[in-house]
N, C-alpha and C positions, 0 to 999 in steps of 0.2 A: 455295465457292471456294479453293482448297487449293493454294498451290504445289508446282512438281513435286520441285526440290531438297530443302528444306528441311521437307518436309511441315508447313508451316502453313496454319492455317485465315484467310483473310485475312477474311472476309466470311461468317457464317450468319443466314437467315431462319426459324424458328421460324413456323408457323400456328396449328393445332389444340393439340398441347402442346409442351413443349417436350422435345426428341429428344438423351439421351444421349451424349457425344461418344463415347465409345467404340464407338460403332454405326462408325465410321472404321478403328478400329482392324485389321477387315477389308479395308479399302483400304490403307492405308500400308501393310498386310505383304503387298500384291499388289504396291504400286507401287516399294518395295524388293526384290522378286524379281524383279522384271522387267528384261532388259537395254536399255529405252528405254519413254520414257512412252505408246507407240503399239503395247506387250505389253501395258498391264495391260486385263485382259478388261472390257469396259465393260459388265456387268450382274453383279453380285456379290453374294452371300448371306451376312448375317446375321444369322438367325433372333430376331425376329420379321419385320425388315427387309429390303429388299430395296436397293440400289444400284446408281443408274445413272448413268454419268458420258458425257461430250464432253471434250476436248482443245480449247485456242484459246489463241494466242499463251503458250503456258508456264502456261496453268490449268488445273486441272482443274476444269470447273462439275460438281458431283455432287449429285442428288435421293436423297433416301431417303425411300422410301415402307413406307408400313405398311400399305396395301390389295394387292392383287394388281392389276396396271394392264397393258395393254400395254405393254414395253417402249420401239419406236418413238414411240407416242405421250411419252411420257418425252423422248426423244432429240430429236425434232423442238422439243416445248416450251423444253429447254434451247438449241440453234439457235436458237429464238426469241428466247431474251432476251439472246443475244449479239448478235442481230441488233441491237437493239432498244437497245444498249449502246452499239455502233459508229453505230447511229442520231442516237444525242444527242450522246456524246462522241468521236466519231470514231474509238476503238480500245475493245476489249476488252481492255487488258491490266493487270499490275499497280498501276503508279502511278496510270491512268483511274481505280482501282476504291478508290484510298485517297483520291484527293482529290476524290471526289466522294459519299462513301459517304453522306449525308442523303438524295442525291438519286437516289442509288439503292433504296435503302429505301423510300422514296415510292412508284417506279415499282413494286417486289414487290409493296410493298402492294393496288397496285390491277390486278394481271395476274392475279395471284392471291388467290380470297375461297373463305375455310375451306383453301386447298389445289387448291381447281380452277380452270383456267386461265378466266379473265373478258372483259378489257379488254388484247390483244393487238397491235391495230394500234396504229403512231405515231401516223397523226392523233388519234386519241380519247387517246393517251395524253400526246402535248403539247397538248393545252388541258388539260387534270386537270393534269399536273403543267411547267409552264414548265422549258423547257433551260436551263440557268443559260449568264451571262453575267459578261464581266469588271464590266462596270458593274452588275448584279443581285450579286454577292458582293460590291463596294465597299459598296454601300446595308444589303445585310445585316449588316455589318462595322459600319453608325450606326447603324443601328436596332435590331440585336441581332435581329428576326426573320430565321429561315434556314427556313423553311419558304416548299417550290416549288407545292404543292398549291392549286389553283384555287379561287375560291369561289362560280365560277357554273355552271352544269351546261352541258356540252360541247355544242355546237352538233351534231355528230354525233347525238346523240341524238334531235334535233327533224329529219333528216332520214330519210327512204324507204330509205335508202342505208349503210349503217353505217360503212364504211370512209372517208366525204368528208364534210366539212364541208358545212353547207346553203348558206352567205353567203360562198362564194369570188370574189373579186374582182378581176382583174388588168387593170393601164393596157397590158400588152404578153403576148399569149396567145402559147406555147409549148410544142410538145411534143417533146420528143427522145429518139432509141430507141438503145439500144447492144445490138449481137450479139454476145455474145463466146461464145467457142470455146477448149476446154481439150482439147487431144490429149495421150493416153497411147496410146503404145506400144511394145513391144520389139521389138528388129531382131535379127537372127543376125547370127553373124561371116560368113557369107557376105553380105549383104547383104539376103536375105530379112525380112520383116513376118511376124512371127511372132505377133502382138496387135496390134490396131489399137480404139479407141474414142473418140468424144469428145461431152464434155460442153457443152452451151452452154446460155446463158440471156439473155433479152433484159432488160436493166435500162433501167429510165424515171425518167423526169425533167419532171414534166408541171405548168404554169404557165398552166392553165385556167379560165377565168371558168364561175360555173354550174354547170350540170349534166350536163357534155357525152357523149356515147354516143357509141365510137370501134368500129371495126372492121378489124383487121387482117389484112391475106393474107399469104401466103406465095404464090413463085414456083415453090416444088418441095416443095410438106411432103410428098410420098411419102418423102423420105429418114427423119424422123422414125421411130423405134421407139418410143420412149418419151415420156411426157409427165407435168412438173407444172405444175398451172394456177393462180395467184393464186385467191382467193374471187370476186375479182371477175366472173371473167371463165365465159362461161354457157355451161356444159361441154355441152350435147346442141347445140349448135349446133359447136361445136367437136368432135364425135364425127360430127356430120353431113357437115358443110361442109367441116372442117379451116380453119375461119377464126376469129380472135381477134377474140370481138362482149364489147364491156365498157362498163361508169360507171369511171373511174381513181378510183386515188385522188389526192389534191393530194402534191405535191415527188417525192422522190423511192422505188421501191420495185421490186422483182424481178417481172415481169410473168409470165413463161414462162421453163420448165426444160423441157430436154430432153436426150437422150440418143441419139447414133448408133454402129450396130456393122457394121450390113448394106453399108457402101459397099465394093463391091468393082471391082474395084481402087480405093486409095484412096494417092491419090499423096501423100506426107508433104512437106511442105514445106521438110526439111530434110536433105539425107545428108554422111554422114559417111564417108571412106575413109580406112582405120586399114592402118598397120605395125606391128606393136608385136612385138616379143620380147624377152624379159626373159631371159637366160643371163648367167654367171659373167662370159665374154668375149664381146663382140662383141654388145653389147644396141643395139636400135633401137628409135625413139619417134618415130614420122612423121605427122602428121595433113594433113588435107585435108579443107576444108570448102567445101560447094555448097552455096548456096540452091536451092530450086526455088518459086517465089514469082510467076511470072509477072509477071517484072519491079517486081514489091514488094521494097521494100526491109527489111531486117529489122535489128530492136534488141534492144537486152540480149542479144545471144548469149552465153551462157557455156557449158564445157564445162567438168564435176570429173567428176575421177576420184580413188578412192579406189586407190592403191596398195597393194602387196605391204609386208608386216613388214619384208622383205629390201632393200630400198629405200632405201637412205640420201640421195641425193639426185639431182636432176634436172640432165642438161645440154642443154638445147635451146632453139630462136632461132625464136620468131615471125616471121611476115611482116608481122603486125598485132596489134595489142592488148598486155595483158599477162601474165605469169607467176608462180605464186606456188608456191610448194612447202613444205608445214608438215613439214617431220622429224618430230618427235612426232607427231603424229598422221597421219601420212602423205599427206595433202591434195593433191593439185595438182591446181589450177586457172587455166584459158587464160577470160581475159575480152577476148572480139573487139571487143565492143560493137556498134557499128553496121556490118550490109553492104548496100554499095550493090550494084544489081545491074548496072550497068557493068563493076564495079571486077575487080580478078582475087581470084578464091577465096583465102581464108586458108587457111594453110599453116603446121605446125609443124615443125621437125626439129631430132632430135639423137638421146639416149640417155638412157637407166636407168642410175644408179651402183648396183650393189648391195654390202651388207656384202662385208668380206674375208672373214670367218665362217657368211657366210649360203649355202645351195643356192641353185639356183633353183626357186621359185616354181611350183605345179601348173600353172595355168592364168593365162589374159592377166583385168584388171580389164576392168572395164565404163565404160563411158563417159555417163555423167546429161551431158543436153542441156537447155539454158536459152534460152529467145527467145520475142519479142514480134512478130509482123508489123500493124500497123495499116492499117487499109481492105482487110482480106482475111478471108473466113469458108473455111476450109480445106474444108468438109464443099459447101461450093457452093451451101446454105440462102441466100436472100435474100426480102427480104422487099419483098412487088411493090408495096405501096400501104398508102394509110393514111387512110382516110373518117372525118368527123366529122358527126354529126345530133345535134338537140335546141339546138342553140342556132347562131343566124342568126351570127355570127362566122367571118372565114377566120383559124383561128391558122398559127404556121411550124411546119414540120414537120422534124425533121432525123433521121437514120440513118446511126449509125456502125459500121465493122467492126472485129471487134479478134480475133486469134487467139494463144496465149500456147499455151507447153510446160504440161505435168501432166508424169506419170512419163513420162518421155520417154528410153529406154534403148537404147544399143547396145552390144550384145556382140561382146568383140574377141577 
């Protein structure tokens, strides 16, 4: 795990043999030559090694491979590591890693066996290595014992279902499903949608006793173009009936991910009317935000614009929210916050002030839009029913929807 700005190795783990640190020189060179961390090539060669990485929370997670392996397998495994860190500690940033070095080393020992993925299910890992708590930390300080490794065999090993313990018991049985969609879109300066796609997922939180067998059905499954399934889902039934049939893991997990591109037409949940003219005399900067959410409120609405270098200041007045302009980075932000459906559309009027010695920029900037819409699915995908078999009790079932912005760009 390597920090971005200072090229420091926060944590390293070796399995079959010690790998020399100079292997990472090729990676450090690639980072220094890139304009941004996102531009660093995912796969790099440092003969006879191959370096494969992902970027999360300003940290590079780098795998050094001795033998030839499919890069997608390594990338998926690195994402699996970051998901496990989030599941254990709530985040995967540098401070979390430094505060939990011993526990993380123990986790890495369990998830890989001589360099091969072995135990990657959080349910299994949490029985092998107990998550840290404040009380546990104090006890370790008093007793001097700082190992989190359990001395007993995990009950998952005694179950026919490898991702679920065999003795799960709850006084209150509950199953929660969150259908979350992220919209990526590009809108040209005439208001036409050039590109649009939706990435969705179903996040679950299960507190069910025994070994329940669940079935989840969609009301309009034909919308889904491509899908990624959790190992607990019976693939043949999904392929044949477009129904999710599964024995769920205990606790939180990501059940189902999907991709939608074939919606035509897709009504974007927000529209931006703009009148931006940047010139030495008589510049204008007017924006109007119009929600199209079928009466649903929008939260966390923010417009971010990277202004040209010739702009020295912004003289604008918003009808709601607050604005900021960084004269060094030339970044302009309009933080609107919440938009209620029955209120007037937020507007912003004013002008941009150009430096006296500069010329007018050749083109207008793009607007990056951020928002979230609770209880709204932009694609129209709905969970129609959730049924449970193999257990006699009747659980409480809840479904929530959320739509958020991904790379949402409006060109002016």
